[in-house]
C-alpha positions in Angstrom: 0.0 0.0 0.0 1.2 3.5 -0.9 2.4 5.8 1.9 1.5 9.5 1.6 4.7 11.4 1.1 4.6 15.2 1.6 4.7 17.3 -1.6 5.7 21.0 -1.1 3.7 23.9 -2.5 4.6 24.9 -6.1 6.0 21.4 -6.6 7.7 20.3 -9.8 6.9 16.9 -11.2 9.6 15.5 -13.4 8.4 13.2 -16.3 10.2 9.9 -16.7 9.7 9.2 -20.4 12.7 7.2 -21.5 14.5 5.5 -18.6 16.6 2.4 -19.3 16.1 -0.2 -16.5 19.6 0.4 -15.2 19.0 4.1 -14.8 15.6 4.2 -13.3 16.8 3.7 -9.7 18.9 6.9 -9.9 16.1 8.9 -11.5 13.7 7.9 -8.8 16.0 9.8 -6.3 16.3 12.9 -8.6 16.9 15.9 -6.3 16.0 18.4 -9.1 12.3 17.9 -8.6 9.7 17.2 -5.9 7.9 14.2 -7.4 8.0 12.1 -10.6 5.5 10.9 -13.2 6.6 7.5 -14.5 5.1 7.0 -17.9 4.7 3.2 -18.1 3.5 3.4 -21.7 6.7 5.2 -22.6 8.8 2.5 -20.8 7.1 -0.2 -22.9 7.3 1.9 -26.1 11.0 2.7 -25.8 12.2 -0.5 -24.1 9.7 -3.3 -23.4 7.0 -4.6 -21.1 9.7 -6.6 -19.3 11.6 -3.4 -18.6 8.5 -1.8 -17.0 7.9 -4.9 -14.9 11.5 -5.0 -13.8 11.2 -1.3 -12.6 8.0 -1.6 -10.7 9.5 -3.2 -7.6 11.7 -0.1 -7.2 8.5 1.7 -6.1 8.6 -0.3 -2.8 11.8 1.6 -1.8 11.5 4.3 0.8 14.5 6.4 -0.5 12.8 7.8 -3.5 10.5 10.7 -4.6 6.7 10.3 -4.6 5.6 8.8 -7.9 2.5 9.3 -10.2 2.2 6.1 -12.2 0.8 6.8 -15.7 -0.1 4.4 -18.5 -1.3 6.7 -21.2 -3.4 5.2 -24.1 -2.8 6.5 -27.7 -6.2 8.2 -27.6 -4.9 10.5 -24.9 -1.5 11.2 -26.4 0.3 8.2 -25.0 1.9 5.1 -26.5 -0.2 2.2 -25.3 -2.7 0.6 -27.8 -3.3 -2.8 -26.2 -6.3 -4.1 -24.3 -7.7 -1.9 -21.5 -7.5 -4.7 -18.9 -3.8 -5.0 -19.7 -3.3 -1.3 -19.2 -5.1 -1.3 -15.9 -3.4 -4.4 -14.6 0.0 -2.7 -15.0 -1.2 0.4 -13.1 -2.5 -2.0 -10.4 0.9 -3.5 -10.1 2.5 0.0 -9.7 -0.1 0.9 -7.0 0.5 -2.4 -5.2 4.3 -1.7 -5.2 3.8 1.7 -3.6 3.1 4.4 -6.2 1.5 7.2 -4.3 -0.6 8.3 -7.2 -2.1 6.9 -10.4 -3.2 9.0 -13.3 -6.5 7.7 -14.8 -8.2 9.0 -17.9 -11.4 11.0 -17.6 -13.5 8.1 -19.0 -12.4 5.7 -16.4 -15.4 4.2 -14.5 -15.9 5.5 -11.0 -15.6 1.9 -9.7 -12.0 1.8 -10.9 -11.3 5.1 -9.1 -12.6 3.5 -5.9 -10.5 0.4 -6.5 -7.3 2.3 -6.4 -8.3 4.5 -3.5 -9.1 1.5 -1.4 -5.4 0.5 -1.8 -4.4 3.8 -0.3 -3.4 5.2 -3.7 -4.5 8.7 -4.7 -6.2 9.1 -8.0 -5.5 12.0 -10.5 -8.3 12.0 -13.1 -7.0 13.5 -16.3 -8.2 14.9 -19.6 -6.1 16.0 -22.6 -7.3 17.9 -25.6 -4.7 18.0 -28.4 -7.1 19.7 -30.8 -7.5 23.0 -29.0 -9.1 24.7 -26.0 -12.9 24.5 -25.6 -15.0 27.4 -24.4 -15.0 28.2 -20.7 -18.4 26.7 -20.0 -17.5 23.4 -21.6 -14.3 23.3 -19.6 -16.1 23.9 -16.3 -18.7 21.3 -17.2 -15.9 18.8 -17.8 -14.3 19.6 -14.5 -17.7 19.1 -12.7 -18.2 15.8 -14.5 -14.8 14.6 -13.5 -15.2 15.7 -9.9 -18.4 13.6 -9.6 -16.2 10.5 -9.7 -14.5 11.7 -6.5 -10.9 11.6 -7.5 -8.2 13.1 -5.2 -7.3 15.7 -7.9 -8.2 16.6 -11.5 -6.0 17.4 -14.4 -7.3 19.2 -17.5 -4.8 20.1 -20.3 -5.6 21.6 -23.7 -3.6 22.9 -26.7 -3.3 26.7 -26.8 -3.4 28.7 -29.9 -3.2 32.1 -28.1 -3.1 33.6 -24.6 -6.9 33.6 -24.3 -6.9 29.8 -24.5 -4.4 29.8 -21.6 -6.6 32.0 -19.5 -9.6 29.8 -20.0 -7.9 26.7 -18.9 -6.0 28.4 -16.0 -9.4 29.6 -14.6 -10.2 26.0 -13.8 -7.7 26.1 -10.9 -9.5 28.6 -8.7 -12.9 27.3 -10.0 -12.0 23.8 -8.7 -10.9 25.1 -5.3 -13.9 27.5 -5.0 -16.8 25.4 -6.6 -15.6 21.8 -6.4 -13.4 21.7 -3.3 -10.8 19.9 -5.4 -7.3 20.5 -6.5 -7.1 21.1 -10.2 -3.9 20.8 -12.4 -4.7 22.9 -15.5 -2.4 24.4 -18.1 -2.1 24.6 -21.9 0.3 22.8 -24.2 2.2 24.1 -27.2 4.4 27.2 -27.7 1.5 29.5 -26.9 0.9 27.7 -23.6 4.4 27.6 -22.2 3.7 30.6 -19.8 0.7 28.8 -18.4 2.8 26.2 -16.8 4.5 28.4 -14.2 1.3 30.5 -13.9 -0.6 27.4 -12.9 1.6 27.0 -9.8 1.0 30.6 -8.8 -2.8 30.1 -9.1 -2.7 27.0 -6.8 -2.0 24.0 -8.9 -0.5 21.3 -6.6 2.3 20.7 -9.1 3.5 21.3 -12.7 5.2 18.9 -15.1 8.7 19.5 -16.2 11.3 17.8 -18.4 14.1 16.0 -16.7 17.7 16.2 -17.9 18.3 13.6 -20.5 14.6 12.8 -20.9 12.4 13.7 -23.9 9.6 16.2 -23.3 6.4 14.5 -22.3 4.2 17.1 -24.1 4.7 20.1 -26.5 5.8 23.2 -24.7 7.1 21.5 -21.6 9.8 23.4 -19.7 13.0 21.9 -18.2 13.1 21.7 -14.4 15.9 24.3 -14.0 14.1 26.7 -16.4 10.9 26.4 -14.4 12.7 27.0 -11.1 14.3 30.2 -12.5 11.0 31.5 -13.9 9.2 30.8 -10.6 12.0 32.5 -8.7 11.7 35.6 -10.8 7.9 35.7 -10.5 7.8 35.3 -6.7 11.0 37.2 -5.9 12.9 34.3 -4.4 16.3 32.9 -5.0 16.1 29.7 -7.1 16.6 26.5 -5.0 
């Protein structure tokens, strides 16, 4: 069962997108970030299912960062195209090994959300729109629909074509806190959305995703960890840590 590790405010979540089995252990202790998203679909894509299975026992170690286990299907911008049961089974293995969070797609049945939560694993329910940014009312309706499944947090990400798109998706963060009583991770992808990533933290997002050294970016417009820390330091008037 997962233990709840403390995540600091304005946390950075480093994305593990291409970690050979021999390097995963060191990445799980990466001091450059506060927590990690391990993309199991990417581990299988770049290496093999066996590589992912070999890495999962490392989640039982105590000397590592908190982990969000993600197994993204092709329909949501990931690499996995196999049976849904196979996808969920691997996430179950990660949760059983000790992953603090699992990232489940918006269409996941509520019963599956409950299954993970009963293990002591926190659930991030996520939605990704790679075609653009819907109108504000549609985004708020989506957030309400996701909140009804009672996840521990919600993630809504869209593709921005301009700054107005960024503002619409960022508004979901205070909306979630005010109207839903729920933490919302919300930002925009793409070149036009880059500024929304640090802005999301200032608005109250529990964490923002960053690119780790030596790892491919997990999504268009993703900032490197050091770059994000420098931007945040400038915005809040603190020395970068």
